[in-house]
C-alpha positions in Angstrom: 0.0 0.0 0.0 1.6 3.2 -1.2 0.6 6.3 0.7 2.3 8.5 -1.8 -0.6 8.1 -4.2 -3.4 8.5 -1.6 -5.8 11.4 -2.1 -7.2 13.2 1.0 -10.1 15.6 1.2 -10.2 17.9 4.1 -12.2 21.0 5.3 -10.7 23.9 7.3 -12.5 24.1 10.6 -10.6 26.8 12.4 -7.7 29.1 11.7 -6.1 31.5 14.1 -3.3 32.1 16.6 -2.5 30.6 20.0 -2.1 32.5 23.2 1.1 34.5 23.6 4.1 32.9 25.3 7.0 34.9 26.7 10.5 33.9 25.7 13.0 35.3 28.3 16.8 34.8 28.1 19.2 35.9 30.8 22.8 35.5 31.7 23.8 36.1 35.2 26.3 38.9 36.1 26.7 39.8 32.4 24.0 42.5 32.0 22.3 40.4 29.3 18.6 39.8 29.1 16.2 39.5 26.2 12.4 39.4 26.3 10.4 38.3 23.3 6.8 37.4 22.8 5.6 34.6 20.4 2.2 33.5 19.0 2.1 30.4 17.0 -0.4 30.2 14.1 -2.5 27.1 13.7 -5.1 25.6 11.3 -7.5 22.9 12.4 -8.6 20.5 9.7 -11.4 17.9 9.5 -10.6 14.9 7.3 -13.5 14.2 5.0 -12.2 11.2 3.1 -9.1 9.2 2.5 -8.9 7.2 -0.7 
């Protein structure tokens, strides 16, 4: 069974962005700190048929 030739039909259910997370980097005693926010995009799919 070759999955390379399989056809999939899907419907987009939801599309948006997740909650913000904070990325914080710090090095002690070196006067170095970086604060950056990040929101990951996502798409939710509903698989209609595989065949």
